[in-house]
Biopython code that builds the backbone (N, CA, C, O; Angstrom):
import numpy as np
from Bio.PDB.StructureBuilder import StructureBuilder

atoms = [
    (1, "UNK", "N", (166.763, -21.874, -24.174)),
    (1, "UNK", "CA", (165.450, -22.416, -23.874)),
    (1, "UNK", "C", (165.508, -23.918, -23.640)),
    (1, "UNK", "O", (164.520, -24.520, -23.221)),
    (2, "UNK", "N", (166.658, -24.526, -23.909)),
    (2, "UNK", "CA", (166.772, -25.973, -23.729)),
    (2, "UNK", "C", (166.670, -26.368, -22.251)),
    (2, "UNK", "O", (166.105, -27.412, -21.925)),
    (3, "UNK", "N", (167.222, -25.522, -21.350)),
    (3, "UNK", "CA", (167.217, -25.873, -19.926)),
    (3, "UNK", "C", (165.812, -25.837, -19.337)),
    (3, "UNK", "O", (165.558, -26.505, -18.334)),
    (4, "UNK", "N", (164.896, -25.083, -19.926)),
    (4, "UNK", "CA", (163.531, -25.026, -19.401)),
    (4, "UNK", "C", (162.801, -26.340, -19.654)),
    (4, "UNK", "O", (161.943, -26.738, -18.866)),
    (5, "UNK", "N", (163.135, -27.004, -20.734)),
    (5, "UNK", "CA", (162.452, -28.258, -21.047)),
    (5, "UNK", "C", (163.069, -29.450, -20.310)),
    (5, "UNK", "O", (162.563, -30.567, -20.416)),
    (6, "UNK", "N", (164.146, -29.225, -19.570)),
    (6, "UNK", "CA", (164.778, -30.308, -18.818)),
    (6, "UNK", "C", (163.864, -30.700, -17.651)),
    (6, "UNK", "O", (163.524, -29.855, -16.823)),
    (7, "UNK", "N", (163.473, -31.946, -17.581)),
    (7, "UNK", "CA", (162.511, -32.411, -16.580)),
    (7, "UNK", "C", (163.076, -32.355, -15.166)),
    (7, "UNK", "O", (162.324, -32.164, -14.210)),
    (8, "UNK", "N", (164.383, -32.518, -15.019)),
    (8, "UNK", "CA", (164.983, -32.484, -13.678)),
    (8, "UNK", "C", (164.888, -31.088, -13.069)),
    (8, "UNK", "O", (164.616, -30.948, -11.877)),
    (9, "UNK", "N", (165.107, -30.072, -13.871)),
    (9, "UNK", "CA", (165.034, -28.702, -13.360)),
    (9, "UNK", "C", (163.599, -28.359, -12.990)),
    (9, "UNK", "O", (163.360, -27.785, -11.927)),
    (10, "UNK", "N", (162.649, -28.696, -13.837)),
    (10, "UNK", "CA", (161.248, -28.421, -13.542)),
    (10, "UNK", "C", (160.780, -29.196, -12.320)),
    (10, "UNK", "O", (160.000, -28.684, -11.517)),
    (11, "UNK", "N", (161.255, -30.429, -12.179)),
    (11, "UNK", "CA", (160.910, -31.235, -11.011)),
    (11, "UNK", "C", (161.466, -30.595, -9.739)),
    (11, "UNK", "O", (160.781, -30.561, -8.717)),
    (12, "UNK", "N", (162.693, -30.092, -9.789)),
    (12, "UNK", "CA", (163.313, -29.429, -8.636)),
    (12, "UNK", "C", (162.588, -28.150, -8.251)),
    (12, "UNK", "O", (162.391, -27.873, -7.068)),
    (13, "UNK", "N", (162.191, -27.374, -9.251)),
    (13, "UNK", "CA", (161.444, -26.145, -8.973)),
    (13, "UNK", "C", (160.102, -26.473, -8.336)),
    (13, "UNK", "O", (159.678, -25.802, -7.395)),
    (14, "UNK", "N", (159.432, -27.502, -8.844)),
    (14, "UNK", "CA", (158.139, -27.910, -8.292)),
    (14, "UNK", "C", (158.255, -28.372, -6.852)),
    (14, "UNK", "O", (157.448, -27.984, -6.008)),
    (15, "UNK", "N", (159.254, -29.200, -6.561)),
    (15, "UNK", "CA", (159.476, -29.673, -5.186)),
    (15, "UNK", "C", (159.792, -28.496, -4.269)),
    (15, "UNK", "O", (159.301, -28.445, -3.141)),
    (16, "UNK", "N", (160.604, -27.550, -4.737)),
    (16, "UNK", "CA", (160.946, -26.375, -3.930)),
    (16, "UNK", "C", (159.725, -25.527, -3.616)),
    (16, "UNK", "O", (159.575, -25.048, -2.492)),
    (17, "UNK", "N", (158.854, -25.337, -4.598)),
    (17, "UNK", "CA", (157.634, -24.568, -4.358)),
    (17, "UNK", "C", (156.720, -25.267, -3.353)),
    (17, "UNK", "O", (156.161, -24.622, -2.466)),
    (18, "UNK", "N", (156.572, -26.550, -3.487)),
    (18, "UNK", "CA", (155.716, -27.303, -2.559)),
    (18, "UNK", "C", (156.273, -27.240, -1.143)),
    (18, "UNK", "O", (155.521, -27.014, -0.195)),
    (19, "UNK", "N", (157.575, -27.437, -0.987)),
    (19, "UNK", "CA", (158.189, -27.351, 0.340)),
    (19, "UNK", "C", (158.074, -25.945, 0.930)),
    (19, "UNK", "O", (157.787, -25.785, 2.116)),
    (20, "UNK", "N", (158.297, -24.942, 0.106)),
    (20, "UNK", "CA", (158.216, -23.577, 0.594)),
    (20, "UNK", "C", (156.819, -23.210, 1.074)),
    (20, "UNK", "O", (156.659, -22.598, 2.131)),
    (21, "UNK", "N", (155.813, -23.582, 0.299)),
    (21, "UNK", "CA", (154.435, -23.285, 0.688)),
    (21, "UNK", "C", (154.057, -24.052, 1.946)),
    (21, "UNK", "O", (153.387, -23.511, 2.825)),
    (22, "UNK", "N", (154.480, -25.303, 2.040)),
    (22, "UNK", "CA", (154.174, -26.119, 3.214)),
    (22, "UNK", "C", (154.800, -25.525, 4.471)),
    (22, "UNK", "O", (154.157, -25.478, 5.520)),
    (23, "UNK", "N", (156.034, -25.078, 4.375)),
    (23, "UNK", "CA", (156.699, -24.487, 5.538)),
    (23, "UNK", "C", (156.085, -23.150, 5.927)),
    (23, "UNK", "O", (156.051, -22.814, 7.111)),
    (24, "UNK", "N", (155.607, -22.389, 4.972)),
    (24, "UNK", "CA", (155.015, -21.086, 5.277)),
    (24, "UNK", "C", (153.654, -21.215, 5.956)),
    (24, "UNK", "O", (153.230, -20.282, 6.639)),
    (25, "UNK", "N", (152.965, -22.326, 5.795)),
    (25, "UNK", "CA", (151.696, -22.514, 6.489)),
    (25, "UNK", "C", (151.895, -22.572, 8.002)),
    (25, "UNK", "O", (151.002, -22.174, 8.749)),
    (26, "UNK", "N", (153.028, -23.052, 8.465)),
    (26, "UNK", "CA", (153.316, -23.151, 9.887)),
    (26, "UNK", "C", (153.852, -21.873, 10.495)),
    (26, "UNK", "O", (154.001, -21.799, 11.715)),
    (27, "UNK", "N", (154.149, -20.859, 9.690)),
    (27, "UNK", "CA", (154.722, -19.614, 10.186)),
    (27, "UNK", "C", (153.634, -18.741, 10.802)),
    (27, "UNK", "O", (152.608, -18.476, 10.175)),
    (28, "UNK", "N", (153.867, -18.301, 12.024)),
    (28, "UNK", "CA", (152.938, -17.421, 12.725)),
    (28, "UNK", "C", (153.625, -16.080, 12.962)),
    (28, "UNK", "O", (154.660, -16.015, 13.624)),
    (29, "UNK", "N", (153.058, -15.039, 12.431)),
    (29, "UNK", "CA", (153.602, -13.700, 12.638)),
    (29, "UNK", "C", (153.043, -13.139, 13.948)),
    (29, "UNK", "O", (151.841, -12.899, 14.066)),
    (30, "UNK", "N", (153.910, -12.936, 14.913)),
    (30, "UNK", "CA", (153.466, -12.429, 16.217)),
    (30, "UNK", "C", (153.992, -11.023, 16.468)),
    (30, "UNK", "O", (154.106, -10.599, 17.618)),
    (31, "UNK", "N", (154.308, -10.304, 15.413)),
    (31, "UNK", "CA", (154.856, -8.971, 15.548)),
    (31, "UNK", "C", (153.728, -7.951, 15.446)),
    (31, "UNK", "O", (153.428, -7.442, 14.366)),
    (32, "UNK", "N", (153.112, -7.662, 16.585)),
    (32, "UNK", "CA", (152.035, -6.681, 16.641)),
    (32, "UNK", "C", (152.540, -5.453, 17.385)),
    (32, "UNK", "O", (152.806, -5.505, 18.586)),
    (33, "UNK", "N", (152.669, -4.356, 16.661)),
    (33, "UNK", "CA", (153.174, -3.125, 17.250)),
    (33, "UNK", "C", (152.087, -2.069, 17.248)),
    (33, "UNK", "O", (151.307, -1.966, 16.302)),
    (34, "UNK", "N", (152.040, -1.296, 18.300)),
    (34, "UNK", "CA", (151.101, -0.182, 18.353)),
    (34, "UNK", "C", (151.680, 0.977, 17.537)),
    (34, "UNK", "O", (152.860, 0.973, 17.184)),
    (35, "UNK", "N", (150.846, 1.952, 17.248)),
    (35, "UNK", "CA", (151.300, 3.108, 16.476)),
    (35, "UNK", "C", (152.415, 3.857, 17.190)),
    (35, "UNK", "O", (153.344, 4.350, 16.549)),
    (36, "UNK", "N", (152.328, 3.946, 18.514)),
    (36, "UNK", "CA", (153.360, 4.670, 19.256)),
    (36, "UNK", "C", (154.705, 3.938, 19.202)),
    (36, "UNK", "O", (155.754, 4.577, 19.121)),
    (37, "UNK", "N", (154.678, 2.607, 19.248)),
    (37, "UNK", "CA", (155.924, 1.830, 19.153)),
    (37, "UNK", "C", (156.544, 1.973, 17.765)),
    (37, "UNK", "O", (157.764, 2.069, 17.633)),
    (38, "UNK", "N", (155.698, 1.986, 16.728)),
    (38, "UNK", "CA", (156.207, 2.151, 15.371)),
    (38, "UNK", "C", (156.853, 3.525, 15.216)),
    (38, "UNK", "O", (157.930, 3.646, 14.632)),
    (39, "UNK", "N", (156.191, 4.566, 15.742)),
    (39, "UNK", "CA", (156.755, 5.912, 15.656)),
    (39, "UNK", "C", (158.056, 6.013, 16.447)),
    (39, "UNK", "O", (159.001, 6.669, 16.008)),
    (40, "UNK", "N", (158.108, 5.370, 17.607)),
    (40, "UNK", "CA", (159.323, 5.387, 18.431)),
    (40, "UNK", "C", (160.485, 4.745, 17.684)),
    (40, "UNK", "O", (161.597, 5.272, 17.693)),
    (41, "UNK", "N", (160.236, 3.621, 17.044)),
    (41, "UNK", "CA", (161.295, 2.953, 16.272)),
    (41, "UNK", "C", (161.708, 3.786, 15.064)),
    (41, "UNK", "O", (162.896, 3.885, 14.754)),
    (42, "UNK", "N", (160.734, 4.386, 14.383)),
    (42, "UNK", "CA", (161.047, 5.200, 13.206)),
    (42, "UNK", "C", (161.864, 6.428, 13.590)),
    (42, "UNK", "O", (162.791, 6.802, 12.871)),
    (43, "UNK", "N", (161.533, 7.056, 14.707)),
    (43, "UNK", "CA", (162.309, 8.209, 15.164)),
    (43, "UNK", "C", (163.728, 7.797, 15.534)),
    (43, "UNK", "O", (164.670, 8.567, 15.349)),
    (44, "UNK", "N", (163.879, 6.594, 16.053)),
    (44, "UNK", "CA", (165.208, 6.085, 16.355)),
    (44, "UNK", "C", (166.047, 5.899, 15.095)),
    (44, "UNK", "O", (167.276, 5.952, 15.142)),
    (45, "UNK", "N", (165.365, 5.679, 13.964)),
    (45, "UNK", "CA", (166.065, 5.517, 12.687)),
    (45, "UNK", "C", (166.186, 6.827, 11.918)),
    (45, "UNK", "O", (166.718, 6.850, 10.808)),
    (46, "UNK", "N", (165.689, 7.926, 12.507)),
    (46, "UNK", "CA", (165.873, 9.233, 11.890)),
    (46, "UNK", "C", (164.635, 9.853, 11.269)),
    (46, "UNK", "O", (164.758, 10.841, 10.545)),
    (47, "UNK", "N", (163.468, 9.324, 11.514)),
    (47, "UNK", "CA", (162.252, 9.901, 10.958)),
    (47, "UNK", "C", (161.937, 11.231, 11.629)),
    (47, "UNK", "O", (162.195, 11.415, 12.819)),
    (48, "UNK", "N", (161.379, 12.152, 10.859)),
    (48, "UNK", "CA", (160.909, 13.416, 11.408)),
    (48, "UNK", "C", (159.710, 13.864, 10.591)),
    (48, "UNK", "O", (159.555, 13.477, 9.433)),
    (49, "UNK", "N", (158.875, 14.674, 11.196)),
    (49, "UNK", "CA", (157.709, 15.225, 10.512)),
    (49, "UNK", "C", (158.108, 16.488, 9.771)),
    (49, "UNK", "O", (159.075, 17.155, 10.140)),
    (50, "UNK", "N", (157.358, 16.813, 8.723)),
    (50, "UNK", "CA", (157.717, 17.974, 7.904)),
    (50, "UNK", "C", (157.587, 19.278, 8.689)),
    (50, "UNK", "O", (158.318, 20.227, 8.408)),
    (51, "UNK", "N", (156.687, 19.351, 9.654)),
    (51, "UNK", "CA", (156.550, 20.591, 10.432)),
    (51, "UNK", "C", (157.678, 20.759, 11.455)),
    (51, "UNK", "O", (157.784, 21.814, 12.081)),
    (52, "UNK", "N", (158.505, 19.754, 11.630)),
    (52, "UNK", "CA", (159.651, 19.842, 12.537)),
    (52, "UNK", "C", (160.911, 20.322, 11.813)),
    (52, "UNK", "O", (161.933, 20.577, 12.450)),
    (53, "UNK", "N", (160.841, 20.445, 10.493)),
    (53, "UNK", "CA", (162.004, 20.845, 9.700)),
    (53, "UNK", "C", (161.991, 22.346, 9.452)),
    (53, "UNK", "O", (160.940, 22.937, 9.203)),
    (54, "UNK", "N", (163.142, 22.940, 9.521)),
    (54, "UNK", "CA", (163.252, 24.358, 9.231)),
    (54, "UNK", "C", (163.528, 24.505, 7.741)),
    (54, "UNK", "O", (164.485, 23.934, 7.220)),
    (55, "UNK", "N", (162.700, 25.260, 7.075)),
    (55, "UNK", "CA", (162.869, 25.476, 5.650)),
    (55, "UNK", "C", (163.777, 26.679, 5.430)),
    (55, "UNK", "O", (163.589, 27.729, 6.045)),
    (56, "UNK", "N", (164.754, 26.523, 4.558)),
    (56, "UNK", "CA", (165.675, 27.609, 4.221)),
    (56, "UNK", "C", (165.241, 28.181, 2.875)),
    (56, "UNK", "O", (165.188, 27.470, 1.872)),
    (57, "UNK", "N", (164.931, 29.482, 2.870)),
    (57, "UNK", "CA", (164.550, 30.171, 1.645)),
    (57, "UNK", "C", (165.767, 30.960, 1.173)),
    (57, "UNK", "O", (166.466, 31.579, 1.974)),
    (58, "UNK", "N", (166.013, 30.930, -0.145)),
    (58, "UNK", "CA", (167.190, 31.602, -0.690)),
    (58, "UNK", "C", (167.160, 33.091, -0.335)),
    (58, "UNK", "O", (166.144, 33.757, -0.533)),
    (59, "UNK", "N", (168.266, 33.606, 0.186)),
    (59, "UNK", "CA", (168.370, 34.997, 0.602)),
    (59, "UNK", "C", (167.912, 35.217, 2.036)),
    (59, "UNK", "O", (167.866, 36.358, 2.498)),
    (60, "UNK", "N", (167.576, 34.152, 2.746)),
    (60, "UNK", "CA", (167.045, 34.243, 4.109)),
    (60, "UNK", "C", (168.044, 33.668, 5.122)),
    (60, "UNK", "O", (167.670, 33.386, 6.261)),
    (61, "UNK", "N", (169.326, 33.488, 4.714)),
    (61, "UNK", "CA", (170.308, 32.822, 5.572)),
    (61, "UNK", "C", (170.752, 33.696, 6.745)),
    (61, "UNK", "O", (171.179, 33.160, 7.768)),
    (62, "UNK", "N", (170.666, 35.020, 6.632)),
    (62, "UNK", "CA", (171.197, 35.918, 7.652)),
    (62, "UNK", "C", (170.233, 36.193, 8.795)),
    (62, "UNK", "O", (170.608, 36.886, 9.741)),
    (63, "UNK", "N", (169.065, 35.704, 8.753)),
    (63, "UNK", "CA", (168.079, 36.002, 9.796)),
    (63, "UNK", "C", (168.215, 35.078, 10.952)),
    (63, "UNK", "O", (167.464, 35.187, 11.921)),
]
sb = StructureBuilder()
sb.init_structure("model")
sb.init_model(0)
sb.init_chain("A")
sb.init_seg("    ")
for serial, (resi, resn, name, xyz) in enumerate(atoms, 1):
    if name == "N":
        sb.init_residue(resn, " ", resi, " ")
    sb.init_atom(name, np.array(xyz, "f"), 0.0, 1.0, " ", f" {name:<3s}", serial, name[0])
structure = sb.get_structure()
């Protein structure tokens, strides 16, 4: 607990938080995707709907 009371560490954490918040104010998120684009990307990564999956029931392998 001694390092928490060190003023240099607390000062560094405070400066880092102030700089981080200041830099994030200038960040503009321009990533606007439509639902179809999101689904297209997800399918590219392997997404599938549950009705597209074939369910295997025990004892039903020979059909």
